[in-house]
C-alpha positions, 0 to 999 in steps of 0.5 A: 628364396627357397628358404623363405618358401620353406618357411612359408610351408611350415607356417602353413602347417601351423595354420592348418591346425597342427600348431598355433604359433601364438599359442605356445604354452609356457616352458613348464607345460610345454616340457610336460606334453604340451598340457596347457589346459591344466598348467598355463593361463594362455590356454585356460584363463581359469588357471590364474587362480592357481597362482600364489603371487604376482609373476612377470615373465618373458619367454622365447621359443625357437622351432627347428633352429630357424630364426624366422620361426621364433615366438617371443612372449611376455606376460604378467599375472596378478592373483587377487581374491576379488578378480585375478588378472593376467596380460600377455603380448605374443609375437611370431615370425620375422620381418616379411611375415609376423603374427601378433597377439595381445591378451587380457585374462580374468578369473575368479575362485567361486568356492574351494572346488570351482574356478572360472576364467575368461580372456579376450584376444586381439590377433593381427598379421603383418605381412607383405602377402596382404594389402590390409592387415588381417585381424580378429577378436576372440574369446576364451572360457575356462574352468577348473574343478578340484574334487579332492586335494592335489587333484583337479580337472580343467576344461577350456574353449579357445577362440569362440566366439571369434570375429574378423575385424579386417581383411574379411575376404581373405581365407586364413585358416588360423583365423577360423579355428577354435579348440576344446581341451580337457585335462587332468593334473594329479600330484601323486606324491610330494615330489611327483606330478602327473598331467594329461589332456585331450583336445579337439578343434573345429575340424574334429582333429584330435590331439593329446598329451601326457607329462610328468614332473619330478621335484628333485629339490625345492629349487630344481625339477625334471620334466618329460612328456609326449604329445600326439598328432603329431608325435612329439616327445618333450623334456625340460628342467626348472630352476628356482632361486629366491624370487627368480625362475628359469625354465627350459624345454626341448621338443623333438620332431622325428623329421624336422628336429629339435625345437627349444625354449627358455622362460625367465620369470620373477615373482613379487 
């Protein structure tokens, strides 16, 4: 019983804005300071335009070696000159408490400098705590601006507007927040990438991160970064073999310990 109380306490910390368990970035951006706004279309739908080929992926992320705090997500992104599309299914939790998200995203390259994107999310909670399953529908909007080659700036507004569809009388913090992120992605050298971002939620709580990626060989990359508020150093690697990819990452919390994840992908 004490174990489940502890788990609910950690989940409540996520809901209060420190972390959204359904909005984990892919393992690459997670290892680089959590900079999803310039690296992941789960945080910025306009990032679909930077994909060069269709990709099918599945990811698993576990927090602090507690199986009940695992997130699994699967996605498919299809870049297209007319309208790029991506779909994702995300699930977090365990039998007594589970949060779920289904998402579809679209993006369009306006010209060689600008790209825009929009996504729609349906989120619902399955829990013994609620007689009725809380759910909501929300929208993300994102942009990417590339002033020069190898440099782009991106911004995204997540979960605004947001509409509660059921259990409207329940006070669920995770269903009431939105986020605004601004990031930069700079390929300094052929093998070195630098990223950084700042973000703010509706309670004006500031967040940020900084990350590096060094391409040791064409098939192998090293990554590292730091997130702020809370302070979370991160690290990871990426492997590519023909059309297959494996990305792994770890995030260290000074009190709770290590969280780790793996991403398996296939490019068509």
